[in-house]
Legacy VTK file of the C-alpha trace (Angstrom):
# vtk DataFile Version 3.0
C-alpha trace
ASCII
DATASET POLYDATA
POINTS 222 float
41.529 119.452 93.108
41.726 123.119 92.244
44.873 124.931 93.397
44.647 127.539 96.124
46.109 130.761 94.738
47.349 133.476 97.042
46.896 137.154 96.031
50.577 137.486 95.112
50.350 134.554 92.694
47.117 135.824 91.140
48.713 139.215 90.533
51.720 137.521 88.953
49.579 135.346 86.667
47.445 138.302 85.594
50.626 140.096 84.511
51.956 137.290 82.307
52.078 137.815 78.539
49.004 135.671 77.812
46.702 137.774 79.987
48.069 141.230 79.166
45.283 143.607 78.147
42.516 141.223 79.273
39.761 141.998 81.746
39.902 140.151 85.063
36.989 137.778 84.298
38.746 135.608 81.642
41.831 135.520 83.851
39.734 134.361 86.808
38.065 131.638 84.731
41.412 130.364 83.476
43.114 130.099 86.870
40.027 128.557 88.487
39.525 126.027 85.702
40.069 122.412 86.889
42.566 121.929 84.052
44.879 124.549 85.562
47.250 123.000 88.107
49.926 124.142 90.540
52.996 121.948 91.098
55.894 122.213 93.553
59.490 121.183 92.821
62.522 120.882 95.059
65.982 122.118 94.192
67.543 119.811 91.609
64.228 118.419 90.360
63.831 118.193 86.590
60.673 120.072 85.612
60.878 119.330 81.882
63.239 117.073 79.957
63.373 115.850 76.342
61.518 112.684 77.293
59.232 114.031 80.020
57.132 117.161 79.544
53.553 118.396 79.300
51.621 120.031 76.488
51.173 122.953 78.832
52.224 126.534 79.260
54.205 126.806 82.493
54.507 129.933 84.636
57.175 130.024 87.331
55.437 131.269 90.481
58.342 130.903 92.896
62.059 130.135 92.657
64.468 129.948 89.732
65.094 127.283 87.095
67.815 126.698 84.512
67.151 125.866 80.865
69.854 123.748 79.216
70.370 121.951 75.913
73.035 119.340 76.456
75.936 121.162 78.122
74.778 124.566 76.874
72.993 126.873 79.323
70.238 128.553 77.301
68.719 130.784 79.978
67.670 131.089 83.612
63.976 131.359 84.433
62.964 133.770 87.169
59.681 134.310 88.982
57.014 135.226 86.411
58.839 133.693 83.437
57.114 131.229 81.132
58.141 128.040 79.381
56.621 125.385 77.153
55.040 127.749 74.610
56.973 126.394 71.626
55.961 122.800 72.407
52.317 123.545 73.109
51.051 122.917 69.574
53.771 120.989 67.764
53.705 117.222 67.249
57.232 116.426 68.338
57.451 113.698 70.951
60.557 115.174 72.580
61.094 118.508 74.288
64.042 120.539 73.013
65.595 121.478 76.370
65.866 120.431 80.007
64.488 122.656 82.766
65.937 122.067 86.232
64.952 123.758 89.490
67.855 125.799 90.889
65.922 126.194 94.142
62.507 125.204 95.453
59.982 126.184 92.770
56.239 126.445 92.251
54.792 126.296 88.739
51.328 126.971 87.331
50.443 124.823 84.314
47.899 125.848 81.669
47.343 122.842 79.356
46.800 123.121 75.624
43.035 122.687 75.846
42.713 125.565 78.307
45.015 127.873 76.321
43.123 127.070 73.099
39.811 127.901 74.739
41.164 131.186 76.075
42.541 132.230 72.667
39.279 131.267 70.941
37.391 133.534 73.331
39.885 136.407 73.258
41.663 137.795 70.162
43.885 139.740 72.565
45.127 136.529 74.185
45.768 135.055 70.729
47.784 138.118 69.678
49.715 137.960 72.963
50.694 134.353 72.289
51.894 135.107 68.743
53.849 138.133 69.977
55.534 136.048 72.660
56.610 133.379 70.159
57.984 136.069 67.834
60.057 137.525 70.660
61.377 134.071 71.553
62.453 133.505 67.944
64.347 136.806 68.031
65.985 135.851 71.352
67.104 132.454 70.041
68.440 133.986 66.835
70.592 136.329 68.911
71.810 133.325 70.906
72.773 131.508 67.716
74.581 134.588 66.404
76.528 134.803 69.636
77.559 131.147 69.435
78.412 130.986 65.752
79.648 134.511 65.084
83.210 135.738 65.595
84.558 136.448 69.064
85.810 139.813 70.273
89.151 139.383 68.471
87.459 138.543 65.172
84.967 141.394 65.507
87.707 143.918 66.227
89.872 142.650 63.364
86.956 142.887 60.924
86.153 146.387 62.103
89.749 147.541 61.643
89.908 145.960 58.194
86.776 147.812 57.142
87.833 151.147 58.644
91.478 151.507 57.737
94.095 150.301 55.298
97.669 149.329 56.103
99.673 152.298 57.328
96.576 154.396 58.025
95.737 155.409 61.583
92.213 154.847 62.905
90.904 156.768 65.911
89.050 154.454 68.324
87.073 155.428 71.418
86.910 152.323 73.607
83.377 152.787 74.957
81.837 153.579 71.572
83.769 150.784 69.884
82.710 148.216 72.503
79.075 149.193 71.964
79.441 149.042 68.191
80.994 145.571 68.320
78.582 144.359 71.023
81.380 143.250 73.356
82.399 144.277 76.860
85.185 146.797 77.387
87.265 144.080 79.075
86.869 141.800 76.036
87.755 144.695 73.751
90.971 145.430 75.656
91.962 141.754 75.520
91.253 141.719 71.778
93.550 144.712 71.268
96.288 142.884 73.189
95.859 139.750 71.053
96.044 141.697 67.782
99.044 143.669 68.964
100.778 140.506 70.159
100.185 138.914 66.757
101.834 141.883 65.069
98.625 142.801 63.261
98.301 146.313 64.734
100.269 149.026 66.497
98.718 151.225 69.172
99.824 154.767 69.906
97.581 156.175 72.596
94.097 156.348 71.097
95.379 155.693 67.598
95.366 152.194 66.125
97.374 151.450 63.004
97.286 148.355 60.823
100.796 146.884 60.910
100.229 143.624 59.006
97.060 143.305 56.949
97.538 139.573 56.330
97.868 138.942 60.057
94.745 141.029 60.633
92.879 138.979 58.028
93.852 135.771 59.820
92.691 137.168 63.151
89.370 138.226 61.614
88.461 134.524 61.485
89.001 134.100 65.245
LINES 1 223
222 0 1 2 3 4 5 6 7 8 9 10 11 12 13 14 15 16 17 18 19 20 21 22 23 24 25 26 27 28 29 30 31 32 33 34 35 36 37 38 39 40 41 42 43 44 45 46 47 48 49 50 51 52 53 54 55 56 57 58 59 60 61 62 63 64 65 66 67 68 69 70 71 72 73 74 75 76 77 78 79 80 81 82 83 84 85 86 87 88 89 90 91 92 93 94 95 96 97 98 99 100 101 102 103 104 105 106 107 108 109 110 111 112 113 114 115 116 117 118 119 120 121 122 123 124 125 126 127 128 129 130 131 132 133 134 135 136 137 138 139 140 141 142 143 144 145 146 147 148 149 150 151 152 153 154 155 156 157 158 159 160 161 162 163 164 165 166 167 168 169 170 171 172 173 174 175 176 177 178 179 180 181 182 183 184 185 186 187 188 189 190 191 192 193 194 195 196 197 198 199 200 201 202 203 204 205 206 207 208 209 210 211 212 213 214 215 216 217 218 219 220 221
């Protein structure tokens, strides 16, 4: 049975990455194809899990869903977000994450066969898919950097080590420094307090002076 799309949902689907730049006709054919389905989920329902998923591209039509890997929260899906692209063409028998409905959700599913047909007919759709995967790789790389890289204390210590030697004052503007280190101002202030408490630095107004280079080196690994 073909799903009944309301105008709001059709507008949302037409604006997703796969259909960007396409005329309305291929979009209409895709959403009216019998392979395209619409599913509803209640809050707490598992939409995808490592052992239960579809070879389909999912589009969240309504609600919000959380993406987790074990205890780690990877992201939160909002209305219009997509999932399942990375698993659409690989041969792995398990999905990498779990997607759970945070509230009542509606999802449109475009199975592999339908997506393949669309990309074969439209080079634009094919380019859109490749672009989306490239952006996801960049997003996940940033996530990995955030998890494996140094915290605010380590970033600040490394910056101070690179900018000034022991006994030399370094002028630091908090807002600019927070942006440079990619940390919040609150995290930056706490990092200053940690380094000062460890005896690694001395602060005099806006001036920061290395007090103990060895201590600063140790903190750079934090």
